[in-house]
C-alpha angles and dihedrals in degrees: 000000000000117000117254118278092012120146117236117202118193126207125187121226093205121110110270131197127217121196113209124186119197128181118207143147130253126223091262090057098256118142113223136181115223121197115203127192116207120189116195140161136202122257107231090208090056100042091124093058092045092052104038107025100056126045094194118012090182093061091046091053090049090052093051092047093048091048093053095043096048091046096049110032099056089066092058133075119236095253091049091049092062089052094048100059093116092047092052093046091051093050092049091048093051091049094047093046092054094043102041101039094081089054093057100260127125116206108218103177142350122202132185097219100175142014110194119184124189111293091242090053091050091050091050091049091050091050091049091050091046093050091047091052092046090052091049090049091051091049092049091048092049091048091050091050090048091053091047091050092048093047091048091050091048090049092049090048092050091047092050091050092049091048091049091049091048091048091048091049090047092051090047092051090043090053091048089050093050091048092050090046092052091047091050090050092049091047090051093048090046091052090049092050102036100029130246092306094051124117137185091259089069091060126077124235092255091051091051090050090051090051090052091050090051089049092052090046091053091048089052092052090048092053091046090054090055094051132079094258116109100180129062124188115214128184111266098196118108121247143089111337093216092053089058090052091048091048091051093049091048092050090049091051091048091049091051091047093052093056 
């Protein structure tokens, strides 16, 4: 039984949480609001100290927290502050453990639950981050377009080389075909002139040239027959037929040389 008119003070042994809010300034002159969560419990063995030594443990905890925050944060920049949450929480816990243990309180955990700069500062930080990301996106887009342009140029170069090689091979094969065709024509004319046992060695150089002229003349007539022209003008003067062909070829060569 308690004596009459005695005061009874009750203390819970459950884990309690204190929320502390501290405003301070960083090294780059930005005011921030830090919200700290402190979880503590009462030592049963030191219940007397917890009850009679401190009038308000919550205010004492707030004082310790504010002292650590205002002594540590002003030496840090805002960006560094967001990275140092664990470091700040550890320093606050160590300070509270050393300061509150003699009063019968055990500090279990300290958490930095929020770092809240001025709204204008947060908006500026978001704009800086947005502009940085837009710049990175523009650089990536430009790099992608550069790669596409280079690859397209390389593909066009490769295609042009392949087309040139194909055209050269086609001209080569076409020339070989024309040469074989001319030779076959000459062989046929030689056989017609010299008989089945004839050969080119039995013809003179001038005769072979005349055969070539006749071959070109026949090719010309064939091409003319395939074109839209329906009228052909031929020399009417008498003379050697081959001389007319030679004269025409020479005049054509002179006309081409004068251009």
